[in-house]
Phi, psi and omega in degrees: 000125184295325177296323179294321181296319177294318179304314182299319182297318176299311178304317182294321181285333180273322187238015182297333185252019176261118187293317179299320176295328176295322181290321176289331174298314184289329176292313179299318181299315183296316181299316181290332175292316181293322176295318185279325188245002181292152185256334181266131183301310179304317178302313181296321180290321180299315182295322177292329176291316176298320178300316186291322182287322179285327180288331185282350189239343186229132176296316178300316177298320177297320180294313176301318180296315179301326183281332186234337197271331182312309182296331178290310188290322181294326178294324176297319183289332176283312196261344187238041181295342181281334182270093190295323186290324177291320179293320175303307183300318182297319180293317175304314177304315179298314185295319179295322180294336181263358180260119179300144180272121186281327180274156180096140182262116180245125182299154186290327180275007179280150179302133175262105182297330182286326180287318179299317181293327178288322174299322181293317185283323186274359179290337179249122182296327175308316180299320181292316177305315180302312183295321181289331176296329181289343175289346171274001178294148179286328188291135181295311188290335177292314177299316185297309180295327172301315182291324175296322182292323177291323175296317174299317178296317184294326182289322185270320185226069187295317182296318181295315181293318178299316179298320184290320178295318182294328179280353179263129176302130177058028179295304182294327177302320180294321181291320182294321179301328182296339177294339176263008181278189174299161196299316183296312176299317178302320184287326178293315180297320178297314179295324177293322182289331178289324172292319186293328188264011184289315185240335188278103183292324180294318179295320178302315181295322177296314178308308179300315179300330180274013175083042187288324184299310180298318182297313182303309183289335174293317177294316178305312185295321183292326184278348176105019179064222183295344182273353181290181188265209185292340181295322181291327176295316179296320179300313185289325173295324173294315180301318180293322175300321184289325186260353180296121177052031178231100179298321182296320178287328176295320181293322183291318177300314181299320187273339184259281184283329180085174184270349180306313183299326176290315182293332182294332182291331182288342183293134177279120174251167182060222182281106181290342180278346185254120181236101171291166176297320177295320175301319180296312179299320178298320177297316178300322181293314180295322179301322177297319177304313183296320179301317177296327181286323188264344179267340180063207182269142173299341182285143180273081175246131190298316178301320177288323177299314180299319174298320175296313181294326176294317181299319184290318176305305182302316181299318178290327177292332176277013177064034182289334178302324181294319180291319182291321176293326178296320182281322188274327191240313185276331182268075182286355171276351179288154181300154184297324184295322180288319179300313179296320183293323181293314177298323177295324178294318180299317179299312182295328183292322187263346186299122180065018183234105187304314186294319176290331174293319177296321185294320179292324182294330184261357179294133175239148183241158175095187181234149178306138006265001182265082171239153178212156175303147181296323177303319178301317183293319178297323176293325178292319175300316182302319184275333193250347183293150177269348184264125178293326177294324177295319177303314185293326180289317176294325176294327180294332180290317183288323179302306183300322181297314188277340182296119177059037181223072180300326178295316177297317176301316181294325179298315182289319181296328178297340178271358183274084178249122181304135181256165175302151182305321179297331180280320181291333179254022176284155180305156184295333185288347184267021182265013184297317187263010180278157175281172181303310182295318181295318177297321180288318175302319179302311181297325181292330180267008178289350176297341177293337180262140185291133175095356182250019179292331184289323178299322178295318179296323176296316177294329176295324179299314178298319181296325182289329176289324179295325185276334192306119171068019185227093182300327180296318180289324179302313184292323185288313180290335177297328185274359175287133179233140184249148177286148178293147182298336176224147183302324184289347180277001174104195179283186179296153176235150180295154177299326180297316182294322180301314185292323181291323177299316180295323176302314178295322179298318180293328182289327184286335184277130181242161178285173183302325179283351177073010183264320183210162177295154175284166186295323178299320180288329178295322179294316182298315177307308184297318184286327174285325173297323180296313179306312185293325181294319181289324181297312185275354179300121173052037177223086181301325181299319179296315178303319176302317184291325176295323183278352179298334179254110188292334176297341180298317176295321180299315180295318180302319179296323178290320175304315181297326183261006181284111182291336181280344177285153181285164183309310185292327175291321177293317180298320179289325174300321181289323173301313179302318176298314180302322177296331176293342178267313191275340181252013186280118180248017185270138178251002180295156183284130180084356178234005180279173186294320182292329177291328177285325175294316178298322179293320180294318181295324180284311185282318189247320187095130182299322175302312180293321184294311179293335175294332176300319177297312182297321180291327181289317180301327181275349185294161180294326182297322180284315180290339181252012183298141182238155181295333185208179177295134186283139175227132176270143173300140183272120180230171179304322184293326185250357188296316182296318183295316185290324179291332187268000178293131173251312180190172179276142180291113182300323187294320182294323178296317180302322182293333189229065188304324181298330183261017179305132184299324182293320177296326177299323180292326180290317185265071176280173187295325179299314182292324177297316179294325180299317180290321178297319180295315179303314183306309179301320183290319186294319178292321180298313183298317180299312174308314183299315178298325178278350179264351180239153185281165178288149178290332187293152178263131180281166179287140187288126180299158183287334181288353179273353178288150182287134179278157183292136181080359181274134180285160179296322179299314180294322180296317179296316182299318178297320176299318183292320180295321182297314181295322179296319180297314180299318178303316183293314176304318186292318181297321180296313178300314178299317182296311180296319179295316177299315180301315183294316184296325180289316179299317176301313182296334180263007185291136178066144173080167177231084181291160185293157185300324181303318185276327182298323184289347183283341179268103181279163181295135179288325176294318176304319181294321176298316183298317179299318177297315181297313179296324175301311177298317180297323180290324179294324179292313182301317177302316179295320178298320177299315181296323177296317180296323178295314181295318179296322179300315178300321184289320176297323178296324174297316180290326178297319178295321179294315182289331176299315180297315179299317182295319176303319177297316174303319182295323178295314179295322174298325179290322180293318179294324179292324179294319182291326178289320175302317179300315182297314180296325180294315177298315177303320180299316178293325180291316178299322176298313182298318178300318175299321182290324179292323178295319182293334181280349174080032176298132184276319188263057179270144181291168177288089187298314183301317184296315176300316182298317185294318178300317183294319184291324184293319177297315176295330181287323178299314182296314185297317182292323176301313184289325179291322181297314174303316182298316179304312177307309181300317184294324179295318175302311183298320179298320178298316176300314184297326181291318178296313179301317177304316181295317183295320180293319173301320178297326182274357175093012181268149180270103186293314183302328176295312180301316184274000184295130174095348182283124174087356182296318183295315179295320180296318179301319184296318183294317179299316179302316179300315184294325181294323179297315179299324176294000000 
């Protein structure tokens, strides 16, 4: 065998100079020789027993066996199946060779013989096939040792063994058959199958096909359910391996065996008040099963989401809520780990499922007449538990209930009715008969009493879930006013102002060393800041209420720059200040967005302010945020530790405030993304404010007044030059200011591209604003020119009509003149005829003609003079209009084309006739 030869080379290099190793090598070699070549059966059996003993106790013997022994032992298993004792001895020897020796100090860089032997044995598929064939032997110990050997191989070389078993026909089937064997063998086979199905999806499918569900629940029933021993734990681990992230196997479980068998395991039998460690582990395992069914696969596949919703619907129809509420809420004697797991299952069961949300909202606990809504009981646990883990689990129920459930949020908010002072400040134990809202307000006002600030923080966390994304609830809670704890403290104050007061109180409280706030106060600071961030988001009325008290801004500025506060507290304070900028609709002096930016710039500095965002984004809490409560798979190795968890060590939490478990519950992935989106908007709004001028008008400088003796024209020109110069300077300042603000907003950190692109260039914004103003002015100028053009065209049309009329009058006058000339011609003709007839007493014809001609000429000259004056005036107007039309781009010749042609032709014709 080539692998054996390589193995011998490794052994020689590692142990070649060790005398003790050499003696053990020779001893192992002699034993193998006696086993291989011995003639007496008893001698060979004795030798194999001695070999098993020395291999189980010595690393050197394990190495020597790996180098020389596998061919000999495997030949025994192949050729001597009838000798049961030899087969048993061979299997025991192989198990010992693959089992790490716990005693003795072996350096970490030393060769691990158990691992090398496992690789050597699993390297050949024929060896695994040989071992699986031994499972069909009748001898009990042969089957038992074979299963132990396969388990050892799987522990040391899981991938090789899984591949080998899959390549062997009916390999998994033989293992499944062992589940119906005697109890000891069944348990070993069960343990082996749990290892095989952890990662191998193909093996999971074969196991299900071989009837794993029926066999698993049959064994659980036989062992007594949750009261059973470790076998029940192994069965549930195998079940969880099969259905984890496997929708098809979950569907098969739902449609064949059903969920009733799973729910039956949750039922508390025997003494319900007694929880052994094994019972606790079994309950945690079945709660993990339920969680796998209702959470589905992390992949966003429509089919898998449908399967997840179906599982949730069926489980609630099977009354699983009753069992979960019994374990998580009513069984306060149950271990904390069980109660927390049950509450987490309730949260997962109702998340995003309208019918399940309604079922929990209407669920009542207790017996008549002392019954109360289940949500009230969960809230009481949240406020009163001493376990921070249980608080986180109960808070997860409210988070799941309020997520995308506006009706549920409104229902809870409707119970928030201010109570009398005596009720609000009653001891915490007297909250049994309170409504949900009264209990929550009671918890919110516990900050007045020393030692109850953490209770106030827990109640604030619930209130943040109620307000998240629901402006109706934000507005309702904003109007809640609380009475002062003492009459001398003044009148009622808004709930928001009371919470800010508690926030300031936690900042002033220091631990005994005086260096930093305690872990509990850190949590209260963070959760109240988270509540205010959610409350003020996209709610101008809430922001207005927050700004009504000027000390609020002053305190936030101090908190942002407080070096003793943790990174996330300073970051959340910076986010809250940013909301006062982006959601600010106030135009009042000192409370508008620009005034707040100026205050940040003066008190903190914009560079330092934006660094708070970058530090928070890089903190462990933000970089490790998860979408939901993290859960580790429950296995034999970690079951005992998970079942024994009671609570987090407060001192350890104080030493590492950033990793505080309660802070991790606040900063889930949804809130982290929400804060990142707000950060981008804050940066963008800050740049925008620095890119635009203030709306207020400054005082007019004295040099703008008109000087004595200065003409109006010179004064206007001087004002125009001054304004133009000021506009250029203002645009330049805005451009530089915006560029600086943009660079400052991008200082530090590497925001994602999606958020980075939202902050546009400041200089570009100013240039665009300038171009927009220029375009607006050009448009106005164009409209004025269009109006003037229409007016000129109307005047041109009017003068055109007037010229036509004048031409018509001139034509009439010309006709009259022609008629007069014709009459004169007839008269002259008559005179000539009279002369020719020889009349003696004829009047002085020439004198009469001269007189008539003179009168006609006077009249014609007068009319012509008037007409020429009119024509001269009209010609002057036409010339002016032609010049203006040419300036406007009109073709004057085309407009005047054809005017007067007819009249002109008529006059020419008459003149030609006269000639």
